[in-house]
C-alpha positions, 0 to 999 in steps of 0.5 A: 524550595520548587523549581525557579526558585534556585534549589541546588538540583536546578543550579546542578542542571545550570551549571552543567548546561553551562558547561554544555555549552562551552563543550558545544562551543569547544566542539564546533571548533573541532575538538575530540577530548570536549566532545568526548566530554559532551558525549559522556554528559548528554548520551544517555537523556540523547537515548532516552528521548530517543526510547521514549519516542521508537519504542524500540532500543535496538533503532534507539541507541542506532538513532542516539548515535545519529544524533549525537554524531549530528551533534558533531557535525553541526556543533558550529551551527548552535547559537548559544544565546537562542536556547541552551545546549541541553535543549537544542540538542534534544531538539535534534534528537525528537527530530531524528526520533520523528524522522525515523517513525515517519519513514517506517510508517511510510515505508508499511505504507508502500509496502501495502500499496504495492501489496493491494497493486499486487492482488490477482482479479479473480478474472478479469470483466472486460476481457471476459465481456468481449470474450462474450459479446463475441460468443452471441455474436458468433452465435446471433451469426450462426443462427441466422445461417439457418432456414426460418423452419430451423431457425424458429423451431431452434429457437423455440426450443433452446430459447424459450422452453418448448417442447417438439409438440409445442414448436409444432402446433405455434408453427403449424406444422408437423411433428415430424417436419420440426424434429427433421428441421430441428436436428438439422439446424442443430448440426448447422450450428454446431458445425458453424459455432465450432462445436466438437461431437 
């Protein structure tokens, strides 16, 4: 016989569901003995369904217990004409299992976000940029405090890479003058920038 043809196993299941409906109606009235009987009938199936969703035996036991407590508390909301008692209980079990999965995923997501926020950048880009800008401004100010010959000598030698002799030729002054002006200019720069000797 095919399912739906009224075979022996289907009749047993329908009878159990009919008995389960009666038990659920009694549970709604606070009947502890009815709840114990109902518990014996559905606890294994509830656990099996929850385990298929969660795949963790310890969590599945916990969720299955929560489901059966919810059945006890909300049995009065069961409407026999809308679904079988077994389907109603299994719907609660499935929802609770899915809620647990979502809750666990949300916790993982929160931890990931917190971990990403906690990652320290190797350096503070804004601070580094401001510091460089301030250093350049100090350097400009110190260069402007030099005489014109000192400033040109230092600029040609240190920023343009010319030798003392090339600087002397560019400025059309004696080599000794360039060396003296450059030495004096560098001393003034060092003092202006506050560089230790």
